[in-house]
C-alpha positions as CSV (number, residue, x, y, z in Angstrom):
1,X,0.0,0.0,0.1
2,X,1.2,3.7,-0.9
3,X,1.4,6.4,1.6
4,X,-1.3,8.1,-0.5
5,X,-3.4,5.0,-0.4
6,X,-2.9,4.7,3.5
7,X,-3.8,8.3,3.8
8,X,-7.2,7.9,2.0
9,X,-7.7,4.6,4.3
10,X,-7.0,6.6,7.3
11,X,-9.2,9.8,6.2
12,X,-12.2,7.3,5.9
13,X,-11.6,5.4,9.1
14,X,-11.4,9.1,11.0
15,X,-14.8,10.0,9.2
16,X,-16.5,7.0,10.3
17,X,-15.1,7.4,13.8
18,X,-16.3,10.9,14.0
19,X,-19.8,10.1,12.9
20,X,-20.1,7.1,15.3
21,X,-19.0,9.2,18.2
22,X,-21.5,11.9,17.3
23,X,-24.1,9.2,17.1
24,X,-22.7,8.0,20.8
25,X,-23.5,11.7,22.1
26,X,-26.9,11.9,20.5
27,X,-28.0,8.3,22.0
28,X,-27.2,9.4,25.5
29,X,-29.2,12.7,25.0
30,X,-32.3,11.2,24.0
31,X,-35.0,12.0,26.4
32,X,-38.6,13.1,26.9
33,X,-38.7,14.9,23.7
34,X,-38.2,11.8,21.7
35,X,-41.1,10.2,23.5
36,X,-43.3,13.2,22.8
37,X,-42.2,13.0,19.1
38,X,-42.8,9.4,18.7
39,X,-46.4,9.7,20.5
40,X,-47.3,12.7,18.1
41,X,-46.5,10.9,15.3
42,X,-48.2,7.7,16.6
43,X,-51.7,9.8,17.5
44,X,-51.5,12.0,14.2
45,X,-55.1,11.7,12.6
46,X,-53.8,12.9,9.4
47,X,-50.4,12.5,7.3
48,X,-47.0,13.4,8.2
49,X,-45.5,16.3,6.2
50,X,-41.7,16.2,6.2
51,X,-39.9,18.9,5.1
52,X,-36.1,20.2,4.7
53,X,-34.0,22.2,2.4
54,X,-30.5,21.0,0.6
55,X,-29.1,18.0,2.4
56,X,-31.6,18.3,5.0
57,X,-34.0,17.8,2.6
58,X,-32.6,14.4,1.1
59,X,-32.5,13.2,4.7
60,X,-36.3,14.3,5.1
61,X,-37.3,12.7,1.8
62,X,-35.7,9.4,3.1
63,X,-37.4,9.4,6.4
64,X,-40.8,10.3,4.8
65,X,-40.2,7.0,2.4
66,X,-39.3,4.8,5.7
67,X,-42.1,6.0,7.5
68,X,-44.6,5.3,4.8
69,X,-43.1,1.8,4.1
70,X,-44.0,1.0,8.0
71,X,-47.7,2.1,7.6
72,X,-47.3,5.5,8.7
73,X,-48.8,7.8,6.0
74,X,-45.8,10.6,5.3
75,X,-45.0,12.6,2.4
76,X,-42.0,14.8,1.8
77,X,-42.8,18.5,0.8
78,X,-39.9,20.4,-0.7
79,X,-40.2,23.8,1.1
80,X,-39.5,25.9,-1.9
81,X,-42.2,24.4,-3.9
82,X,-44.5,24.9,-0.9
83,X,-43.9,28.5,-1.0
84,X,-45.3,28.3,-4.6
85,X,-48.6,26.7,-4.2
86,X,-47.7,23.3,-2.5
87,X,-48.8,24.5,1.1
88,X,-52.2,23.0,-0.1
89,X,-51.3,19.5,0.4
90,X,-51.0,20.5,4.4
91,X,-54.5,19.6,6.1
92,X,-55.8,20.4,9.7
93,X,-55.3,16.7,10.8
94,X,-51.5,16.8,9.7
95,X,-48.1,16.7,11.9
96,X,-45.0,18.5,10.7
97,X,-41.6,17.0,10.8
98,X,-39.1,19.7,9.9
99,X,-35.3,19.4,9.6
100,X,-32.8,22.3,9.4
101,X,-29.4,21.9,11.0
102,X,-29.2,25.6,11.5
103,X,-32.9,25.9,12.5
104,X,-32.9,29.0,10.5
105,X,-33.5,28.0,6.8
106,X,-35.8,30.5,5.3
107,X,-37.9,28.0,3.2
108,X,-38.5,25.7,6.0
109,X,-39.5,28.5,8.3
110,X,-41.9,29.8,6.1
111,X,-43.5,26.4,6.0
112,X,-43.4,26.5,9.7
113,X,-45.1,29.7,9.9
114,X,-48.0,28.4,7.7
115,X,-48.5,25.3,10.0
116,X,-48.3,27.1,12.9
117,X,-51.0,29.3,12.0
118,X,-53.2,25.9,11.3
119,X,-52.5,25.2,15.1
120,X,-50.8,21.8,14.0
121,X,-48.1,19.9,15.8
122,X,-44.6,20.6,14.7
123,X,-41.6,18.4,15.2
124,X,-38.4,20.1,14.7
125,X,-34.9,18.3,14.2
126,X,-32.1,20.8,14.4
127,X,-28.6,21.2,16.0
128,X,-29.4,24.5,17.4
129,X,-31.7,25.0,20.5
130,X,-31.7,28.7,20.2
131,X,-33.0,28.7,16.5
132,X,-36.2,30.2,15.2
133,X,-37.5,26.4,14.3
134,X,-36.7,25.1,17.6
135,X,-38.4,28.0,19.4
136,X,-41.5,27.7,17.2
137,X,-41.8,23.9,17.3
138,X,-44.0,22.1,19.5
139,X,-41.5,19.4,20.0
140,X,-37.7,19.9,19.6
141,X,-35.4,16.9,18.6
142,X,-31.5,18.6,19.2
143,X,-28.9,16.5,16.8
144,X,-26.3,19.0,17.6
145,X,-22.7,17.7,16.5
146,X,-19.5,19.0,18.1
147,X,-18.1,19.4,14.5
148,X,-18.3,18.2,10.8
149,X,-15.7,15.9,9.7
150,X,-14.2,17.9,6.9
151,X,-11.1,20.5,7.0
152,X,-13.5,23.2,6.5
153,X,-15.9,22.2,9.3
154,X,-18.6,23.0,7.0
155,X,-19.4,20.2,4.6
156,X,-22.5,18.1,6.3
157,X,-21.2,14.8,7.4
158,X,-21.8,14.0,10.9
159,X,-25.0,16.4,11.2
160,X,-26.5,14.6,8.4
161,X,-25.5,11.4,9.8
162,X,-27.4,12.3,12.9
163,X,-30.6,13.3,11.1
164,X,-30.4,9.9,9.5
165,X,-30.2,8.1,12.7
166,X,-32.9,10.3,14.4
167,X,-35.5,9.5,11.6
168,X,-34.4,5.8,12.0
169,X,-34.9,5.6,15.7
170,X,-38.4,7.1,15.3
171,X,-39.3,4.5,12.7
172,X,-38.1,1.8,14.9
173,X,-39.8,3.0,17.8
174,X,-43.1,3.2,15.8
175,X,-42.4,-0.3,14.5
176,X,-42.3,-1.5,18.0
177,X,-45.2,0.6,19.5
178,X,-47.5,-0.3,16.6
179,X,-46.7,-4.1,16.4
180,X,-45.8,-3.8,12.8
181,X,-44.8,-7.1,11.7
182,X,-43.6,-8.9,8.5
183,X,-46.9,-9.7,7.0
184,X,-47.7,-6.0,7.3
185,X,-44.3,-5.2,5.7
186,X,-45.4,-7.4,2.8
187,X,-48.6,-6.1,2.2
188,X,-46.8,-2.4,1.5
189,X,-44.0,-3.9,-0.4
190,X,-45.9,-6.3,-3.1
191,X,-43.2,-6.1,-5.6
192,X,-39.6,-7.1,-5.5
193,X,-37.2,-8.9,-3.1
194,X,-38.4,-7.8,0.0
195,X,-42.1,-9.2,-0.4
196,X,-40.6,-12.6,-1.3
197,X,-38.6,-12.7,1.8
C-alpha cells in the first residue's frame, strides 16, 4: 500500500469514527422530547408532512419514505415548492416534521409559519436549541454535533448522519409500538425481493 493509499484509508476511518462518536453523544441525549415526538406521530389523525432544504431535504425525503413503508402515512414536501402553492397539501389533521440543522433555513421557516397558523403539531430536528425553528416547534429534537468531519468544518457529514439516525430511531420506535410485523411489511411492498422474503 502506498502512502497516498494509506492516507485515503486513514481519512475514511477518521470520518466513520467521528460520525460514530456523534451518534454516541446523541444516543445519551435522547429523552422526553423523543418520546413526545414518537407519540405525536403515532397519534396523528392525518399524515406526516416531512420537510427540509438542501442536504436536510434529502434526509427528510428518506425519513418520509421509511415511515410510509412501515404504515405511517408520510410525504416529503419541498419547502421551496411549498412557497409556490404546494402548501395546499397540508391539512388541519397533519403533523409537520421539519429538518434544518441551523434551524434558520428561510424556506423551512416559511412552511413552519404556515403550519403554526393552522395550530398543527410541529416537530423540529435541528442542531441549534436557540434557533427560530427550535423555538417555534411544539417538540424539538436536538441533533447538534461538535463538528463536521471535514477540514472546513462546513460540509454536512456528522450532522446529516445524526439526522438520518434520528429518523431511523423514530421509525424503529413506531414499528415496536404499533406491532408492525413482516406480514404488514409485505402488504406495503408487493413487488420485488422484500415481498418474497
